[in-house]
C-alpha positions as CSV (number, residue, x, y, z in Angstrom):
1,M,26.4,20.4,78.1
2,K,24.5,22.7,75.7
3,V,21.2,24.4,76.7
4,G,19.2,26.0,73.9
5,L,17.2,29.1,75.1
6,D,14.2,30.5,73.1
7,I,15.1,34.2,73.5
8,M,11.7,35.5,72.3
9,G,9.7,33.3,74.7
10,G,7.9,34.9,77.6
11,D,6.0,38.0,78.5
12,Y,9.1,40.1,79.1
13,A,11.3,38.8,76.3
14,P,13.8,39.4,75.0
15,E,15.2,41.6,77.9
16,S,14.3,39.1,80.6
17,T,15.5,36.1,78.7
18,V,18.8,37.7,77.8
19,K,19.4,39.0,81.3
20,G,18.7,35.5,82.6
21,A,21.2,34.0,80.2
22,I,23.8,36.5,81.3
23,L,23.2,35.7,85.0
24,A,23.4,32.0,84.3
25,K,26.7,32.3,82.4
26,Q,28.2,34.5,85.1
27,E,27.3,32.0,87.8
28,N,28.2,28.8,85.9
29,P,30.5,29.5,82.9
30,K,30.7,25.7,82.2
31,I,27.1,25.7,80.8
32,E,27.1,26.4,77.0
33,I,24.1,28.5,76.2
34,V,22.7,28.7,72.7
35,L,20.5,31.7,72.2
36,L,17.7,31.2,69.6
37,G,16.2,34.4,68.2
38,D,16.6,37.4,66.0
39,E,20.4,37.8,66.0
40,E,20.3,41.6,65.7
41,I,17.9,41.9,68.7
42,V,20.0,39.4,70.7
43,R,23.2,41.2,70.0
44,A,21.7,44.6,70.9
45,T,20.1,43.3,74.1
46,L,23.3,41.6,75.2
47,T,25.2,44.8,74.7
48,E,22.6,46.9,76.5
49,N,22.7,44.6,79.6
50,G,26.5,44.2,79.9
51,G,26.7,40.8,78.3
52,S,29.3,39.6,75.7
53,V,28.3,37.9,72.5
54,D,31.5,35.8,72.8
55,D,30.0,34.0,75.8
56,F,27.1,32.5,73.8
57,T,26.3,30.7,70.6
58,L,23.8,32.6,68.5
59,V,21.3,30.9,66.2
60,H,19.4,33.4,64.1
61,C,15.7,32.9,63.8
62,S,13.6,35.2,61.6
63,Q,10.2,34.2,63.1
64,E,8.7,34.2,66.6
65,V,6.1,32.0,68.2
66,T,3.7,34.2,70.2
67,M,1.2,33.3,72.8
68,H,-1.5,33.7,70.1
69,D,0.0,31.1,67.7
70,H,-1.9,27.8,67.4
71,P,0.3,25.1,69.1
72,T,-0.4,22.5,66.4
73,R,0.4,24.8,63.5
74,F,3.5,26.6,64.5
75,L,5.9,23.9,63.2
76,A,4.5,24.4,59.6
77,Q,3.7,28.1,59.8
78,K,6.9,29.3,61.7
79,P,9.7,26.8,60.9
80,D,12.3,29.5,61.4
81,S,11.2,30.4,64.9
82,G,13.3,29.8,68.0
83,I,11.1,26.9,69.3
84,A,10.9,25.1,65.9
85,K,14.7,25.5,65.2
86,G,15.4,24.5,68.8
87,F,13.5,21.3,68.5
88,K,15.5,20.5,65.3
89,L,18.7,21.1,67.1
90,L,17.5,18.9,70.1
91,K,16.5,16.1,67.8
92,S,19.8,16.1,66.0
93,G,21.8,16.2,69.2
94,E,23.3,19.7,68.6
95,I,21.9,20.9,71.9
96,D,21.2,18.8,75.0
97,A,18.1,20.6,76.2
98,L,15.6,23.2,74.9
99,A,14.2,25.7,77.3
100,S,11.5,28.3,76.8
101,A,9.1,30.5,78.8
102,G,7.0,31.1,75.7
103,N,4.0,29.3,74.2
104,T,3.5,26.2,76.5
105,G,1.3,24.5,73.9
106,A,3.9,24.9,71.2
107,M,6.6,23.4,73.5
108,W,4.3,20.5,74.3
109,V,3.3,19.8,70.7
110,G,7.0,20.2,69.6
111,S,8.0,17.6,72.2
112,L,5.4,15.1,70.9
113,Y,6.0,15.7,67.2
114,T,9.8,16.2,67.0
115,V,11.6,14.3,69.7
116,N,8.4,12.2,70.3
117,A,7.2,10.2,73.3
118,I,9.3,7.4,74.7
119,A,8.1,4.0,73.4
120,G,5.6,2.7,76.0
121,I,4.7,6.1,77.5
122,I,1.0,6.7,77.2
123,R,0.9,10.4,78.1
124,P,4.0,12.5,78.8
125,C,3.4,15.0,81.6
126,I,4.7,18.0,83.4
127,T,5.5,18.5,87.1
128,S,5.7,21.1,89.9
129,I,7.4,21.4,93.2
130,L,5.7,21.0,96.6
131,P,7.7,22.8,99.3
132,K,7.5,20.8,102.6
133,L,7.1,22.3,106.0
134,D,10.1,20.3,107.3
135,G,12.4,22.0,104.7
136,G,12.3,19.3,102.0
137,Q,10.3,19.3,98.8
138,G,8.1,17.0,96.9
139,V,6.9,16.7,93.3
140,I,3.3,16.7,92.0
141,L,2.3,15.5,88.5
142,D,0.5,16.0,86.2
143,V,-0.1,19.8,86.6
144,G,-1.9,20.6,83.4
145,A,-0.8,18.6,80.3
146,N,-3.4,15.9,80.7
147,A,-6.7,17.1,82.0
148,D,-8.4,13.7,81.6
149,C,-6.5,10.6,82.5
150,K,-7.1,6.8,82.8
151,A,-5.8,4.7,85.6
152,D,-2.9,3.3,83.6
153,V,-1.8,6.8,82.9
154,L,-1.7,7.7,86.6
155,Y,0.2,4.5,87.2
156,Q,2.9,5.7,84.7
157,F,3.0,9.1,86.4
158,G,4.1,7.2,89.5
159,I,7.0,5.8,87.6
160,L,7.9,9.1,86.0
161,G,7.6,11.1,89.2
162,S,9.8,8.6,91.1
163,I,12.6,8.7,88.5
164,Y,12.5,12.5,88.5
165,A,12.5,12.9,92.3
166,K,15.4,10.4,92.7
167,E,17.6,11.5,89.8
168,V,17.1,15.3,89.9
169,Y,16.3,15.9,93.6
170,G,18.3,13.1,95.1
171,I,15.4,11.5,97.0
172,E,16.1,7.8,97.6
173,N,13.2,5.5,97.1
174,P,10.6,8.3,96.7
175,R,7.3,7.6,98.4
176,V,4.4,7.9,95.9
177,G,1.0,9.0,97.0
178,L,-2.3,9.2,95.1
179,L,-4.2,12.4,95.6
180,N,-7.7,11.6,96.8
181,I,-10.5,12.7,99.1
182,G,-9.7,10.2,101.8
183,E,-7.0,7.8,102.9
184,E,-9.1,4.6,102.6
185,E,-8.5,2.8,99.3
186,E,-12.2,2.6,98.5
187,K,-12.5,6.4,98.6
188,G,-12.6,8.7,95.6
189,N,-14.1,8.7,92.1
190,L,-13.8,5.8,89.7
191,L,-10.5,7.0,88.4
192,S,-8.9,7.2,91.8
193,Q,-10.3,3.8,92.8
194,A,-9.0,2.1,89.6
195,A,-5.6,3.8,89.9
196,H,-5.3,2.7,93.6
197,E,-6.1,-0.9,92.6
198,L,-3.2,-0.8,90.0
199,M,-0.7,0.9,92.3
200,K,-1.1,-1.2,95.5
201,G,1.5,-3.9,95.7
202,T,3.5,-2.6,92.7
203,N,7.2,-3.1,92.5
204,D,7.7,-0.3,90.0
205,F,7.6,2.4,92.7
206,N,7.2,2.9,96.4
207,F,3.4,3.4,96.7
208,V,2.2,4.6,100.1
209,G,-1.5,4.9,99.3
210,N,-3.9,7.8,99.1
211,I,-3.1,11.2,100.5
212,E,-5.5,14.1,101.0
213,G,-5.1,17.7,100.1
214,R,-4.1,18.7,103.6
215,D,-1.1,16.4,103.3
216,L,0.3,18.0,100.2
217,F,2.9,20.0,102.0
218,S,3.7,17.6,104.8
219,D,6.1,14.7,104.8
220,E,3.5,12.0,103.9
221,S,4.9,11.4,100.5
222,D,7.6,12.6,98.0
223,V,5.7,12.3,94.8
224,V,2.0,13.1,94.5
225,V,0.1,11.7,91.5
226,C,-3.1,13.1,90.0
227,D,-4.7,14.1,86.7
228,G,-3.7,17.3,85.1
229,F,-6.9,19.1,85.9
230,T,-6.6,18.5,89.6
231,G,-2.9,19.2,89.6
232,N,-3.3,22.5,87.8
233,V,-5.8,23.6,90.4
234,V,-3.4,22.7,93.1
235,L,-0.5,24.5,91.4
236,K,-2.5,27.7,90.8
237,Q,-3.8,27.7,94.4
238,A,-0.2,27.4,95.7
239,E,0.8,30.4,93.4
240,A,-2.2,32.3,94.8
241,V,-1.1,31.7,98.4
242,Y,2.3,33.1,97.6
243,T,0.9,36.1,95.8
244,I,-1.5,36.9,98.7
245,H,1.5,36.8,101.1
246,K,3.4,39.3,98.9
247,K,0.5,41.6,98.5
248,R,-0.1,41.7,102.2
249,K,3.7,42.3,102.7
250,I,4.0,39.1,104.8
251,E,7.5,37.8,104.8
252,D,7.7,34.1,105.7
253,E,10.6,31.8,105.1
254,Y,8.4,28.8,104.2
255,F,6.0,30.6,101.9
256,N,8.9,32.3,100.1
257,R,9.7,28.9,98.8
258,F,6.6,29.0,96.7
259,N,8.2,31.6,94.5
260,Y,8.3,30.1,91.0
261,E,11.5,32.0,90.3
262,L,13.4,29.6,92.5
263,Y,12.6,26.7,90.2
264,G,12.6,28.4,86.8
265,G,10.9,25.6,84.8
266,T,9.8,22.0,84.7
267,P,10.7,19.2,82.2
268,V,8.3,17.4,80.0
269,L,8.6,13.8,81.4
270,G,8.3,10.9,79.0
271,V,9.8,12.3,75.8
272,N,13.0,11.5,73.9
273,G,14.7,14.7,74.8
274,N,15.2,17.3,77.5
275,V,12.5,19.9,77.1
276,I,12.0,22.6,79.8
277,I,8.9,24.7,80.1
278,G,9.1,28.0,82.0
279,H,6.5,30.4,83.4
280,G,5.3,33.0,80.9
281,I,6.0,35.9,83.3
282,S,9.5,34.7,84.0
283,S,12.0,37.2,85.4
284,P,15.7,37.1,84.7
285,K,16.1,35.2,87.9
286,A,13.6,32.6,86.8
287,I,15.2,32.3,83.4
288,K,18.6,31.7,85.1
289,N,17.2,29.0,87.3
290,M,15.4,27.4,84.3
291,I,18.8,27.1,82.6
292,F,20.3,25.6,85.7
293,H,17.4,23.2,86.0
294,A,17.9,22.2,82.4
295,A,21.5,21.4,83.2
296,D,20.4,19.2,86.2
297,V,18.0,17.4,83.9
298,I,20.7,16.8,81.3
299,A,23.0,15.4,83.9
300,A,20.3,13.1,85.2
301,D,19.6,11.6,81.8
302,L,15.9,11.3,82.5
303,P,14.9,9.9,79.1
304,G,17.6,7.1,79.5
305,K,16.4,6.3,83.0
306,I,12.8,6.2,81.9
307,K,13.6,3.9,79.0
308,K,15.4,1.6,81.4
309,A,12.5,1.6,83.8
310,L,10.1,0.6,81.0
311,N,12.6,-2.0,79.6
312,N,12.7,-0.3,76.3
313,E,16.4,-0.1,75.8
């Protein structure tokens, strides 16, 4: 399997991305890593950090997508950037996944306008991990790609989340919960009520009803569905809890599992390709784990499984 890595993506690129690629290659030599970026910079950074050029495939890119570039314009304005070239390679099948800790908007737009959404998918989405108190973990989606959703979109998130939880994390028959302000089905706003009406009795996934915010980290469900606005608030709150613990020098085995570095990145679910988005502040450890997660996503064949679930094969 080949994972394309945008070397210039992230606040600490290229040093952090190159170091992460070196770590990933050392721990799993079987993964082919394609480094997308200025070849001179990549070669120099590899040498400075004890890496070997021979361990990687280098694709020279003369341009760089920064955090200030407009997501909808970069494909036309910076066609020779790592992200733009990466999407071309992904679409042609020359790489099996594209990963970047750079401009999230650019990765999102690139997903929609190069590999495109899977037929029948209303809104692709992104996910995050919910560490459980019992040692397991759950999945929450969407966490920011779709701030406003309709009930049928949330219903599809239930399908996407179930496939992701089963195929990547090995959770058999994942329990899907709808995030709400109460357990009763009549609770919540109009969106929640309409989504619940669609979900109850479905055969497309294992719906267990509404769950409240206090149940996010318990074993009430394996997949939590919500709109991207709500999900992003939950995600940032979880990150804040972890940061507070670190600043107060509190070491706790459970809260240490909130460290984003352990997960590296998250796939864009619902598109015809494996696209992995990482955190902008990614460290070498986070980049390494983003590459490993990309490999897991490739092995799971999520686009194929989603197409099958939607009967679009």
